[in-house]
C-alpha positions as CSV (number, residue, x, y, z in Angstrom):
1,M,2.7,-8.9,-1.3
2,E,5.2,-7.4,-3.6
3,I,6.1,-4.1,-5.3
4,I,8.5,-3.7,-8.3
5,L,10.5,-0.5,-8.5
6,K,13.0,0.6,-11.1
7,K,16.3,1.3,-9.3
8,D,19.6,2.0,-11.2
9,K,17.8,1.1,-14.4
10,K,16.9,-2.4,-13.2
11,D,13.7,-3.8,-11.8
12,K,14.0,-4.6,-8.1
13,T,11.2,-6.6,-6.4
14,Y,10.4,-5.9,-2.7
15,T,8.2,-8.2,-0.7
16,T,6.5,-8.3,2.6
17,G,4.9,-11.3,4.2
18,F,3.9,-10.4,7.7
19,I,1.2,-7.8,7.9
20,S,0.7,-6.7,11.6
21,A,-2.6,-5.7,13.1
22,R,-1.1,-2.2,13.5
23,M,-0.8,-2.1,9.7
24,V,-4.4,-3.0,9.3
25,R,-5.3,0.0,11.5
26,R,-2.9,2.2,9.6
27,T,-4.4,1.0,6.3
28,I,-7.9,2.1,7.5
29,E,-6.5,5.4,8.8
30,V,-4.7,6.4,5.6
31,S,-7.4,5.2,3.2
32,Q,-10.4,6.9,4.8
33,G,-11.8,9.8,2.8
34,V,-9.2,9.6,0.1
35,D,-10.6,10.6,-3.3
36,F,-8.3,9.1,-5.8
37,D,-9.9,11.2,-8.6
38,N,-9.0,14.4,-6.8
39,I,-6.0,13.6,-4.6
40,S,-3.8,16.4,-3.2
41,P,0.0,16.2,-3.2
42,E,0.0,15.9,0.6
43,E,-2.5,13.0,0.5
44,L,-0.4,11.3,-2.1
45,D,2.8,11.7,0.1
46,K,0.8,10.2,3.0
47,L,-0.2,7.2,1.0
48,I,3.3,6.7,-0.4
49,D,4.7,6.9,3.2
50,Y,2.2,4.2,4.1
51,I,3.5,1.9,1.3
52,V,7.0,2.5,2.5
53,E,6.0,1.6,6.0
54,L,4.0,-1.4,4.8
55,F,7.1,-2.8,3.2
56,G,9.2,-2.3,6.3
57,N,11.1,0.7,5.0
58,Q,13.0,-1.3,2.5
59,F,12.9,1.7,0.2
60,T,12.1,5.4,0.4
61,R,9.3,7.7,-0.7
62,D,11.6,9.0,-3.4
63,D,12.3,5.4,-4.5
64,V,8.6,5.0,-5.1
65,Y,8.2,8.3,-6.9
66,D,11.3,7.7,-9.1
67,G,10.9,3.9,-9.6
68,L,7.3,3.4,-10.4
69,Q,5.7,4.3,-13.7
70,S,3.1,7.0,-13.5
71,K,0.3,4.8,-14.8
72,D,1.1,2.3,-12.0
73,L,1.0,4.7,-9.1
74,I,-2.6,4.7,-8.1
75,P,-3.2,1.0,-9.0
76,T,-0.2,0.0,-6.8
77,I,-1.5,2.0,-3.8
78,T,-5.0,0.6,-4.3
79,K,-3.7,-2.9,-4.6
80,C,-1.7,-2.7,-1.4
81,I,-4.6,-1.3,0.5
82,N,-7.0,-3.9,-0.9
83,E,-4.6,-6.7,-0.1
84,V,-4.3,-5.7,3.6
85,V,-8.0,-5.1,4.0
86,G,-8.8,-8.2,2.0
87,E,-6.7,-10.4,4.4
88,M,-8.7,-9.0,7.3
89,S,-12.0,-9.6,5.4
90,E,-11.0,-13.2,4.7
91,V,-10.4,-13.9,8.4
92,T,-13.7,-12.3,9.5
93,A,-15.8,-13.7,6.8
94,G,-15.8,-17.2,8.3
95,D,-16.3,-16.3,11.9
96,G,-20.1,-16.4,11.8
97,K,-20.4,-12.9,13.4
98,N,-21.2,-11.2,10.2
99,Q,-24.3,-13.3,9.3
């Protein structure tokens, strides 16, 4: 998974490979009940803090707010959540328990 943020007028790519089980739990926790069409500043901060945590604190909340284009903010958050939950779904899809 990767995120590209503008820092010092240059694009910087951050990656994370290992997604812990704790991050799956955290993903479920932060994404429950979020209405992206009517999001509060506090909910947005919570989601950005989650992204920072997901990428192992390689950057700060301010780095995200200052380094991500406004049009990319919600799609980036959604993409990260979907990638974490998607990995979990891929694992459980083939276990035969959901059929």
